[in-house]
DOBA-531271 format. One record per residue (C-alpha): residue in one letter; x, y, z. Coordinates in nm, 2 decimals, always signed. Example, Ala and Ser with C-alpha at 12.3 -4.5 7.8 and 13.67 -1.06 7.14 Angstrom:
2
<res a, px +1.23, py -0.45, pz +0.78>;
<res s, px +1.37, py -0.11, pz +0.71>;
END
This chain:
442
<res m, px -1.59, py +0.52, pz +2.93>;
<res q, px -1.90, py +0.31, pz +2.80>;
<res k, px -1.86, py +0.01, pz +2.60>;
<res k, px -2.11, py -0.09, pz +2.35>;
<res e, px -2.12, py -0.44, pz +2.20>;
<res h, px -2.36, py -0.34, pz +1.92>;
<res p, px -2.28, py +0.02, pz +1.84>;
<res k, px -2.53, py +0.23, pz +1.65>;
<res g, px -2.39, py +0.39, pz +1.33>;
<res n, px -2.35, py +0.77, pz +1.35>;
<res f, px -2.28, py +1.00, pz +1.05>;
<res i, px -2.08, py +1.24, pz +1.29>;
<res g, px -1.80, py +0.98, pz +1.29>;
<res l, px -1.75, py +1.06, pz +0.94>;
<res i, px -1.73, py +1.41, pz +0.96>;
<res p, px -1.34, py +1.43, pz +1.06>;
<res l, px -1.27, py +1.25, pz +0.72>;
<res i, px -1.50, py +1.47, pz +0.53>;
<res f, px -1.32, py +1.78, pz +0.70>;
<res f, px -0.97, py +1.64, pz +0.58>;
<res l, px -1.09, py +1.59, pz +0.23>;
<res v, px -1.25, py +1.93, pz +0.19>;
<res i, px -0.95, py +2.13, pz +0.33>;
<res y, px -0.70, py +1.92, pz +0.13>;
<res i, px -0.88, py +1.93, pz -0.19>;
<res s, px -0.97, py +2.30, pz -0.16>;
<res s, px -0.63, py +2.39, pz -0.08>;
<res g, px -0.49, py +2.20, pz -0.37>;
<res i, px -0.76, py +2.40, pz -0.60>;
<res v, px -0.68, py +2.71, pz -0.46>;
<res t, px -0.32, py +2.70, pz -0.46>;
<res r, px -0.33, py +2.51, pz -0.78>;
<res s, px -0.10, py +2.24, pz -0.63>;
<res f, px -0.18, py +1.96, pz -0.39>;
<res d, px +0.17, py +1.97, pz -0.24>;
<res n, px +0.13, py +2.29, pz -0.07>;
<res m, px -0.10, py +2.14, pz +0.20>;
<res p, px +0.13, py +1.93, pz +0.42>;
<res l, px -0.05, py +1.60, pz +0.49>;
<res l, px +0.06, py +1.59, pz +0.85>;
<res v, px -0.09, py +1.92, pz +0.93>;
<res a, px -0.41, py +1.83, pz +0.75>;
<res m, px -0.45, py +1.51, pz +0.95>;
<res i, px -0.38, py +1.68, pz +1.28>;
<res l, px -0.63, py +1.93, pz +1.20>;
<res a, px -0.89, py +1.64, pz +1.10>;
<res s, px -0.80, py +1.47, pz +1.45>;
<res i, px -0.87, py +1.80, pz +1.65>;
<res v, px -1.21, py +1.80, pz +1.48>;
<res a, px -1.26, py +1.43, pz +1.59>;
<res l, px -1.16, py +1.51, pz +1.94>;
<res a, px -1.44, py +1.80, pz +1.95>;
<res l, px -1.70, py +1.60, pz +1.83>;
<res k, px -1.92, py +1.32, pz +1.97>;
<res g, px -2.12, py +1.05, pz +1.80>;
<res d, px -2.19, py +0.72, pz +1.95>;
<res n, px -1.95, py +0.83, pz +2.24>;
<res k, px -2.17, py +1.09, pz +2.40>;
<res a, px -2.06, py +0.99, pz +2.76>;
<res d, px -1.70, py +1.02, pz +2.70>;
<res t, px -1.47, py +1.29, pz +2.83>;
<res f, px -1.19, py +1.45, pz +2.67>;
<res e, px -0.94, py +1.21, pz +2.83>;
<res d, px -1.17, py +0.92, pz +2.72>;
<res k, px -1.13, py +1.04, pz +2.37>;
<res l, px -0.77, py +1.09, pz +2.39>;
<res t, px -0.73, py +0.74, pz +2.52>;
<res v, px -0.89, py +0.59, pz +2.22>;
<res f, px -0.67, py +0.80, pz +1.99>;
<res f, px -0.37, py +0.71, pz +2.16>;
<res k, px -0.46, py +0.33, pz +2.15>;
<res g, px -0.54, py +0.36, pz +1.78>;
<res a, px -0.19, py +0.54, pz +1.70>;
<res g, px +0.00, py +0.30, pz +1.91>;
<res q, px -0.16, py -0.03, pz +1.78>;
<res e, px +0.09, py -0.31, pz +1.69>;
<res t, px +0.04, py -0.26, pz +1.30>;
<res m, px +0.11, py +0.10, pz +1.32>;
<res i, px +0.43, py +0.07, pz +1.53>;
<res l, px +0.55, py -0.24, pz +1.31>;
<res m, px +0.49, py +0.00, pz +1.00>;
<res i, px +0.69, py +0.27, pz +1.15>;
<res v, px +0.97, py +0.04, pz +1.22>;
<res i, px +0.99, py -0.08, pz +0.87>;
<res f, px +1.00, py +0.29, pz +0.74>;
<res m, px +1.29, py +0.36, pz +0.96>;
<res l, px +1.49, py +0.04, pz +0.86>;
<res a, px +1.40, py +0.11, pz +0.49>;
<res g, px +1.53, py +0.46, pz +0.53>;
<res g, px +1.84, py +0.33, pz +0.69>;
<res f, px +1.88, py +0.06, pz +0.42>;
<res y, px +1.84, py +0.33, pz +0.14>;
<res y, px +2.10, py +0.57, pz +0.27>;
<res v, px +2.37, py +0.32, pz +0.36>;
<res t, px +2.33, py +0.14, pz +0.04>;
<res k, px +2.35, py +0.46, pz -0.15>;
<res s, px +2.67, py +0.57, pz +0.06>;
<res m, px +2.86, py +0.25, pz -0.05>;
<res h, px +2.73, py +0.29, pz -0.42>;
<res a, px +2.50, py -0.04, pz -0.44>;
<res v, px +2.21, py +0.18, pz -0.56>;
<res e, px +2.43, py +0.32, pz -0.84>;
<res t, px +2.58, py -0.04, pz -0.93>;
<res v, px +2.21, py -0.19, pz -0.96>;
<res t, px +2.13, py +0.13, pz -1.18>;
<res n, px +2.42, py +0.08, pz -1.40>;
<res i, px +2.33, py -0.28, pz -1.46>;
<res g, px +1.97, py -0.19, pz -1.53>;
<res l, px +2.07, py +0.08, pz -1.77>;
<res t, px +2.34, py -0.13, pz -1.92>;
<res y, px +2.15, py -0.45, pz -2.00>;
<res l, px +1.80, py -0.36, pz -2.01>;
<res p, px +1.65, py -0.23, pz -2.37>;
<res r, px +1.59, py +0.12, pz -2.32>;
<res p, px +1.22, py +0.11, pz -2.42>;
<res f, px +1.15, py -0.16, pz -2.15>;
<res l, px +1.33, py +0.02, pz -1.87>;
<res v, px +1.02, py +0.13, pz -1.69>;
<res p, px +0.80, py -0.17, pz -1.74>;
<res g, px +1.11, py -0.36, pz -1.65>;
<res v, px +1.10, py -0.20, pz -1.29>;
<res f, px +0.72, py -0.28, pz -1.27>;
<res i, px +0.77, py -0.63, pz -1.34>;
<res l, px +1.06, py -0.68, pz -1.11>;
<res g, px +0.83, py -0.52, pz -0.86>;
<res c, px +0.56, py -0.76, pz -0.93>;
<res i, px +0.79, py -1.06, pz -0.90>;
<res i, px +0.95, py -0.94, pz -0.57>;
<res s, px +0.61, py -0.86, pz -0.41>;
<res f, px +0.45, py -1.21, pz -0.52>;
<res a, px +0.77, py -1.36, pz -0.36>;
<res m, px +0.76, py -1.15, pz -0.03>;
<res g, px +0.41, py -1.11, pz +0.03>;
<res t, px +0.44, py -0.77, pz +0.13>;
<res s, px +0.40, py -0.44, pz -0.06>;
<res m, px +0.60, py -0.23, pz +0.21>;
<res g, px +0.89, py -0.47, pz +0.18>;
<res t, px +0.88, py -0.43, pz -0.21>;
<res v, px +0.89, py -0.06, pz -0.18>;
<res a, px +1.17, py -0.07, pz +0.05>;
<res a, px +1.38, py -0.29, pz -0.14>;
<res l, px +1.30, py -0.15, pz -0.50>;
<res m, px +1.25, py +0.23, pz -0.45>;
<res p, px +1.63, py +0.32, pz -0.39>;
<res i, px +1.71, py +0.15, pz -0.71>;
<res a, px +1.41, py +0.30, pz -0.91>;
<res t, px +1.51, py +0.66, pz -0.77>;
<res s, px +1.86, py +0.63, pz -0.93>;
<res i, px +1.73, py +0.51, pz -1.24>;
<res a, px +1.48, py +0.79, pz -1.28>;
<res t, px +1.75, py +1.06, pz -1.21>;
<res i, px +2.01, py +0.91, pz -1.46>;
<res g, px +1.74, py +0.82, pz -1.72>;
<res h, px +1.55, py +1.16, pz -1.71>;
<res i, px +1.24, py +0.98, pz -1.60>;
<res s, px +0.96, py +1.16, pz -1.40>;
<res m, px +1.03, py +1.08, pz -1.02>;
<res p, px +0.67, py +1.07, pz -0.93>;
<res l, px +0.61, py +0.84, pz -1.24>;
<res m, px +0.89, py +0.61, pz -1.13>;
<res a, px +0.76, py +0.61, pz -0.77>;
<res g, px +0.42, py +0.50, pz -0.91>;
<res v, px +0.57, py +0.22, pz -1.10>;
<res v, px +0.73, py +0.09, pz -0.78>;
<res v, px +0.41, py +0.14, pz -0.57>;
<res s, px +0.22, py -0.05, pz -0.85>;
<res g, px +0.45, py -0.34, pz -0.85>;
<res g, px +0.44, py -0.36, pz -0.48>;
<res m, px +0.05, py -0.37, pz -0.47>;
<res f, px +0.05, py -0.67, pz -0.72>;
<res d, px +0.15, py -0.86, pz -0.41>;
<res d, px -0.19, py -0.77, pz -0.23>;
<res d, px -0.39, py -0.91, pz -0.52>;
<res l, px -0.22, py -1.23, pz -0.62>;
<res s, px +0.06, py -1.35, pz -0.37>;
<res l, px -0.04, py -1.67, pz -0.18>;
<res i, px +0.14, py -1.54, pz +0.12>;
<res s, px -0.01, py -1.19, pz +0.15>;
<res a, px -0.18, py -1.11, pz +0.48>;
<res s, px -0.47, py -0.94, pz +0.28>;
<res a, px -0.52, py -1.23, pz +0.04>;
<res i, px -0.52, py -1.49, pz +0.34>;
<res v, px -0.76, py -1.29, pz +0.55>;
<res s, px -0.99, py -1.23, pz +0.23>;
<res a, px -1.00, py -1.60, pz +0.18>;
<res k, px -1.06, py -1.69, pz +0.54>;
<res t, px -1.34, py -1.43, pz +0.58>;
<res q, px -1.53, py -1.60, pz +0.29>;
<res g, px -1.47, py -1.95, pz +0.38>;
<res v, px -1.25, py -2.04, pz +0.07>;
<res t, px -0.90, py -2.17, pz +0.00>;
<res i, px -0.63, py -1.93, pz -0.10>;
<res f, px -0.59, py -2.12, pz -0.41>;
<res d, px -0.96, py -2.07, pz -0.51>;
<res k, px -0.91, py -1.70, pz -0.46>;
<res f, px -0.59, py -1.71, pz -0.64>;
<res k, px -0.74, py -1.87, pz -0.95>;
<res t, px -1.05, py -1.61, pz -0.96>;
<res n, px -0.80, py -1.32, pz -0.89>;
<res t, px -0.58, py -1.41, pz -1.18>;
<res i, px -0.83, py -1.38, pz -1.42>;
<res m, px -0.91, py -1.02, pz -1.32>;
<res v, px -0.53, py -0.92, pz -1.25>;
<res v, px -0.36, py -1.05, pz -1.58>;
<res p, px -0.54, py -0.80, pz -1.80>;
<res a, px -0.46, py -0.52, pz -1.57>;
<res v, px -0.11, py -0.62, pz -1.56>;
<res l, px -0.05, py -0.64, pz -1.94>;
<res i, px -0.24, py -0.31, pz -2.00>;
<res t, px -0.02, py -0.15, pz -1.75>;
<res v, px +0.30, py -0.29, pz -1.91>;
<res i, px +0.18, py -0.16, pz -2.25>;
<res l, px +0.12, py +0.19, pz -2.12>;
<res l, px +0.47, py +0.19, pz -1.94>;
<res a, px +0.63, py +0.10, pz -2.26>;
<res t, px +0.52, py +0.43, pz -2.40>;
<res v, px +0.71, py +0.63, pz -2.14>;
<res t, px +1.00, py +0.79, pz -2.28>;
<res v, px +1.34, py +0.75, pz -2.13>;
<res g, px +1.60, py +1.03, pz -2.16>;
<res s, px +1.94, py +0.96, pz -2.29>;
<res g, px +2.12, py +1.05, pz -1.97>;
<res n, px +2.50, py +1.00, pz -1.93>;
<res v, px +2.47, py +0.63, pz -1.98>;
<res g, px +2.79, py +0.60, pz -2.20>;
<res n, px +3.01, py +0.65, pz -1.91>;
<res l, px +2.85, py +0.46, pz -1.65>;
<res g, px +3.20, py +0.29, pz -1.53>;
<res t, px +3.29, py -0.05, pz -1.44>;
<res i, px +3.03, py -0.25, pz -1.26>;
<res n, px +3.14, py -0.40, pz -0.93>;
<res w, px +2.91, py -0.68, pz -0.88>;
<res i, px +3.00, py -0.75, pz -0.52>;
<res k, px +2.82, py -0.42, pz -0.46>;
<res i, px +2.48, py -0.55, pz -0.53>;
<res l, px +2.51, py -0.84, pz -0.26>;
<res p, px +2.29, py -0.63, pz +0.00>;
<res y, px +2.00, py -0.64, pz -0.25>;
<res i, px +2.06, py -1.01, pz -0.35>;
<res i, px +2.04, py -1.07, pz +0.03>;
<res v, px +1.71, py -0.87, pz +0.08>;
<res i, px +1.54, py -1.02, pz -0.23>;
<res g, px +1.69, py -1.38, pz -0.17>;
<res l, px +1.56, py -1.38, pz +0.21>;
<res s, px +1.24, py -1.24, pz +0.10>;
<res f, px +1.17, py -1.53, pz -0.12>;
<res m, px +1.21, py -1.74, pz +0.16>;
<res n, px +0.94, py -1.57, pz +0.34>;
<res i, px +1.16, py -1.43, pz +0.62>;
<res n, px +1.03, py -1.14, pz +0.83>;
<res v, px +1.09, py -0.80, pz +0.65>;
<res m, px +1.24, py -0.65, pz +0.96>;
<res i, px +1.50, py -0.93, pz +0.99>;
<res v, px +1.55, py -0.89, pz +0.60>;
<res l, px +1.60, py -0.53, pz +0.61>;
<res t, px +1.84, py -0.54, pz +0.91>;
<res l, px +2.05, py -0.81, pz +0.74>;
<res g, px +2.05, py -0.59, pz +0.43>;
<res i, px +2.18, py -0.29, pz +0.64>;
<res v, px +2.45, py -0.50, pz +0.80>;
<res s, px +2.57, py -0.65, pz +0.47>;
<res a, px +2.60, py -0.30, pz +0.32>;
<res v, px +2.80, py -0.16, pz +0.61>;
<res i, px +3.04, py -0.46, pz +0.58>;
<res i, px +3.10, py -0.42, pz +0.24>;
<res g, px +3.13, py -0.04, pz +0.24>;
<res l, px +3.40, py -0.08, pz +0.51>;
<res i, px +3.58, py -0.34, pz +0.32>;
<res y, px +3.59, py -0.11, pz +0.01>;
<res g, px +3.66, py +0.19, pz +0.20>;
<res d, px +3.36, py +0.38, pz +0.10>;
<res f, px +3.29, py +0.50, pz +0.44>;
<res g, px +3.43, py +0.45, pz +0.81>;
<res f, px +3.23, py +0.27, pz +1.08>;
<res v, px +3.10, py +0.60, pz +1.24>;
<res a, px +3.01, py +0.74, pz +0.88>;
<res a, px +2.83, py +0.42, pz +0.83>;
<res l, px +2.63, py +0.48, pz +1.13>;
<res d, px +2.56, py +0.84, pz +1.04>;
<res a, px +2.41, py +0.73, pz +0.70>;
<res i, px +2.17, py +0.49, pz +0.87>;
<res h, px +2.08, py +0.75, pz +1.13>;
<res r, px +2.02, py +1.01, pz +0.85>;
<res g, px +1.81, py +0.75, pz +0.66>;
<res m, px +1.60, py +0.68, pz +0.96>;
<res l, px +1.53, py +1.04, pz +1.02>;
<res s, px +1.43, py +1.10, pz +0.67>;
<res m, px +1.12, py +0.87, pz +0.73>;
<res g, px +1.03, py +1.11, pz +1.04>;
<res d, px +0.74, py +1.28, pz +0.86>;
<res i, px +0.57, py +0.96, pz +0.73>;
<res a, px +0.61, py +0.80, pz +1.08>;
<res f, px +0.42, py +1.09, pz +1.23>;
<res i, px +0.15, py +1.10, pz +0.96>;
<res s, px +0.11, py +0.71, pz +1.03>;
<res l, px +0.04, py +0.77, pz +1.41>;
<res i, px -0.21, py +1.03, pz +1.34>;
<res v, px -0.39, py +0.83, pz +1.07>;
<res g, px -0.41, py +0.53, pz +1.31>;
<res g, px -0.56, py +0.75, pz +1.59>;
<res l, px -0.79, py +0.92, pz +1.37>;
<res a, px -0.92, py +0.60, pz +1.23>;
<res a, px -0.97, py +0.46, pz +1.58>;
<res l, px -1.16, py +0.77, pz +1.69>;
<res m, px -1.39, py +0.76, pz +1.37>;
<res t, px -1.47, py +0.40, pz +1.46>;
<res h, px -1.54, py +0.47, pz +1.81>;
<res m, px -1.78, py +0.74, pz +1.72>;
<res g, px -1.97, py +0.52, pz +1.50>;
<res g, px -1.88, py +0.64, pz +1.17>;
<res i, px -1.76, py +0.32, pz +1.02>;
<res q, px -2.08, py +0.14, pz +1.15>;
<res w, px -2.31, py +0.42, pz +0.99>;
<res l, px -2.11, py +0.35, pz +0.66>;
<res l, px -2.16, py -0.02, pz +0.69>;
<res d, px -2.53, py +0.02, pz +0.74>;
<res k, px -2.60, py +0.26, pz +0.46>;
<res i, px -2.41, py +0.07, pz +0.20>;
<res t, px -2.55, py -0.27, pz +0.28>;
<res k, px -2.90, py -0.15, pz +0.30>;
<res r, px -2.88, py -0.02, pz -0.07>;
<res a, px -2.74, py -0.35, pz -0.23>;
<res n, px -3.02, py -0.49, pz -0.45>;
<res g, px -2.95, py -0.81, pz -0.67>;
<res p, px -2.62, py -0.96, pz -0.75>;
<res v, px -2.48, py -0.67, pz -0.95>;
<res g, px -2.58, py -0.44, pz -0.66>;
<res g, px -2.44, py -0.67, pz -0.41>;
<res k, px -2.11, py -0.68, pz -0.59>;
<res f, px -2.08, py -0.32, pz -0.62>;
<res a, px -2.17, py -0.28, pz -0.25>;
<res i, px -1.89, py -0.50, pz -0.14>;
<res a, px -1.66, py -0.30, pz -0.37>;
<res f, px -1.77, py +0.03, pz -0.24>;
<res l, px -1.77, py -0.10, pz +0.10>;
<res i, px -1.41, py -0.20, pz +0.11>;
<res l, px -1.28, py +0.09, pz -0.09>;
<res l, px -1.42, py +0.34, pz +0.17>;
<res l, px -1.30, py +0.13, pz +0.46>;
<res d, px -0.94, py +0.14, pz +0.32>;
<res v, px -0.97, py +0.51, pz +0.25>;
<res i, px -1.05, py +0.55, pz +0.64>;
<res t, px -0.82, py +0.28, pz +0.79>;
<res t, px -0.55, py +0.31, pz +0.56>;
<res n, px -0.50, py -0.06, pz +0.61>;
<res n, px -0.62, py -0.31, pz +0.35>;
<res t, px -0.59, py -0.60, pz +0.60>;
<res v, px -0.78, py -0.42, pz +0.86>;
<res s, px -1.05, py -0.32, pz +0.61>;
<res i, px -1.11, py -0.67, pz +0.48>;
<res m, px -1.14, py -0.78, pz +0.85>;
<res i, px -1.41, py -0.54, pz +0.89>;
<res a, px -1.59, py -0.58, pz +0.58>;
<res g, px -1.54, py -0.96, pz +0.53>;
<res p, px -1.85, py -1.09, pz +0.77>;
<res i, px -2.08, py -0.84, pz +0.59>;
<res a, px -1.97, py -0.92, pz +0.24>;
<res n, px -2.01, py -1.30, pz +0.33>;
<res d, px -2.38, py -1.21, pz +0.40>;
<res l, px -2.41, py -1.02, pz +0.08>;
<res a, px -2.26, py -1.31, pz -0.11>;
<res d, px -2.51, py -1.56, pz +0.06>;
<res t, px -2.79, py -1.33, pz -0.02>;
<res y, px -2.73, py -1.27, pz -0.39>;
<res h, px -2.56, py -1.59, pz -0.46>;
<res i, px -2.23, py -1.46, pz -0.54>;
<res s, px -1.93, py -1.68, pz -0.57>;
<res k, px -1.73, py -1.69, pz -0.24>;
<res s, px -1.39, py -1.69, pz -0.42>;
<res y, px -1.52, py -1.38, pz -0.63>;
<res t, px -1.63, py -1.21, pz -0.31>;
<res a, px -1.28, py -1.27, pz -0.15>;
<res s, px -1.12, py -1.14, pz -0.48>;
<res i, px -1.35, py -0.82, pz -0.47>;
<res l, px -1.23, py -0.76, pz -0.14>;
<res d, px -0.88, py -0.79, pz -0.21>;
<res v, px -0.86, py -0.60, pz -0.54>;
<res f, px -1.06, py -0.31, pz -0.42>;
<res s, px -0.87, py -0.28, pz -0.10>;
<res c, px -0.56, py -0.28, pz -0.32>;
<res v, px -0.69, py -0.02, pz -0.54>;
<res g, px -0.77, py +0.22, pz -0.26>;
<res q, px -0.42, py +0.15, pz -0.08>;
<res g, px -0.24, py +0.22, pz -0.39>;
<res l, px -0.39, py +0.56, pz -0.45>;
<res i, px -0.45, py +0.72, pz -0.12>;
<res p, px -0.16, py +0.96, pz -0.05>;
<res y, px -0.15, py +0.90, pz +0.31>;
<res g, px -0.13, py +0.53, pz +0.29>;
<res g, px +0.20, py +0.35, pz +0.40>;
<res q, px +0.32, py +0.24, pz +0.05>;
<res l, px +0.29, py +0.60, pz -0.10>;
<res l, px +0.44, py +0.75, pz +0.20>;
<res m, px +0.74, py +0.53, pz +0.19>;
<res a, px +0.79, py +0.59, pz -0.17>;
<res a, px +0.76, py +0.94, pz -0.13>;
<res g, px +1.00, py +0.96, pz +0.16>;
<res i, px +1.28, py +0.76, pz -0.02>;
<res a, px +1.25, py +0.97, pz -0.33>;
<res q, px +1.22, py +1.29, pz -0.15>;
<res i, px +0.89, py +1.40, pz -0.32>;
<res s, px +0.53, py +1.46, pz -0.23>;
<res a, px +0.31, py +1.15, pz -0.18>;
<res v, px +0.02, py +1.33, pz -0.38>;
<res s, px +0.24, py +1.37, pz -0.67>;
<res i, px +0.27, py +0.98, pz -0.69>;
<res v, px -0.12, py +0.92, pz -0.70>;
<res p, px -0.17, py +1.00, pz -1.08>;
<res y, px +0.09, py +0.78, pz -1.17>;
<res s, px -0.01, py +0.46, pz -0.99>;
<res w, px -0.14, py +0.34, pz -1.32>;
<res y, px -0.17, py -0.02, pz -1.21>;
<res c, px -0.40, py +0.05, pz -0.94>;
<res i, px -0.60, py +0.28, pz -1.17>;
<res v, px -0.62, py +0.02, pz -1.45>;
<res l, px -0.69, py -0.27, pz -1.21>;
<res g, px -0.99, py -0.06, pz -1.08>;
<res i, px -1.13, py +0.01, pz -1.43>;
<res v, px -1.09, py -0.37, pz -1.52>;
<res s, px -1.25, py -0.49, pz -1.20>;
<res v, px -1.56, py -0.27, pz -1.23>;
<res i, px -1.61, py -0.38, pz -1.59>;
<res f, px -1.60, py -0.75, pz -1.42>;
<res l, px -1.86, py -0.63, pz -1.16>;
<res l, px -2.10, py -0.54, pz -1.44>;
<res t, px -2.07, py -0.89, pz -1.61>;
<res r, px -2.21, py -1.21, pz -1.48>;
<res f, px -1.87, py -1.33, pz -1.41>;
<res s, px -1.88, py -1.53, pz -1.10>;
<res p, px -1.67, py -1.86, pz -1.10>;
<res r, px -1.76, py -2.17, pz -0.88>;
<res d, px -1.59, py -2.22, pz -0.57>;
<res g, px -1.35, py -2.51, pz -0.57>;
<res r, px -1.45, py -2.59, pz -0.21>;
<res k, px -1.81, py -2.68, pz -0.31>;
<res t, px -1.94, py -3.02, pz -0.40>;
<res f, px -2.20, py -3.07, pz -0.70>;
<res s, px -2.48, py -3.08, pz -0.44>;
<res d, px -2.38, py -2.77, pz -0.27>;
<res v, px -2.40, py -2.59, pz -0.61>;
<res a, px -2.70, py -2.75, pz -0.69>;
<res d, px -2.87, py -2.62, pz -0.37>;
END
């Protein structure tokens, strides 16, 4: 296999993505439902197209391309995401079996004002994700509760899933310990706090607008008059998961301890036997099988597209058309958005786009903290709207709905995108805290 230090861009590398979008969108238009085309099948077909094409990799054999695909599918971030999927599924099923989900739902329906129920879930998601620094962990912890609230309160399940995903994506914008936030700041040479201050100005209006919109959602009456006695000890697994998350402990350890605590409490209260508890965990992990396979295929497909020069072609075309500060800002935003659509990983997207965004910021005198914010915000917008991204797939897997059905209800990401575009059109460009007066003068 030939190795190229400076690969040339090649449009052919983007054809698999275009093929995927065409068959997926056309299927939805023809059948009048985007749920009819399975994401896994569409991704496999796109991968077959990628394996059949040659871009910058003209000398590669079929075996060489398979090697690239398997390395992409088996990369550390993909395997880590799949393990989190499985643990999240196990946690959901075992807490449901020992009635923890039902208990937390009863608490929410009992003590939260009815009009504030949906916005309350969103705000809770924002708080958890800010503390955890991971949107995936937030969705894993909050989605089981939201699912039960949606069922009892007669709230649209895709809407509630969108609320949870929205709360989870808040972390990728503003959390001080989020991987995407850290990488975006480092690639631009600014402190995480400088980026945080700039991001806050952009994110707060989007959060307030989202809360107002969610407050208009009608919550059905449900059978809330006979919720039964609340057994507070049953919420201990969630207290453990959320509490440990605030301590910035690895999400796999957090979910594992959550599962163990749920099993112990369930055994003590006679909700299930030991074998039945293991069976619940097993069924929960199996429920995530579809999204795990989709993640593997997406990882391999992204690696092939990169190998064929698709991403490099994209970088060249976008940066070449940047003109002036506003054009430079839009180029950075458009670049990171497309990269996230391709890679389905906002942190990886920022790593790729970071150096190019840094050069554009220097060329057009764009604040580096603002550049870091643009990278983080628009990668978050993309990640919260692609139906084959990890967050939507996990939410869909837990709620047992189609990931595509969640997209229209990811309101925070949509509002954030609109608000951020408005900022791009203005002269908003805060000074970087790391700069001295002489640096600014120069």
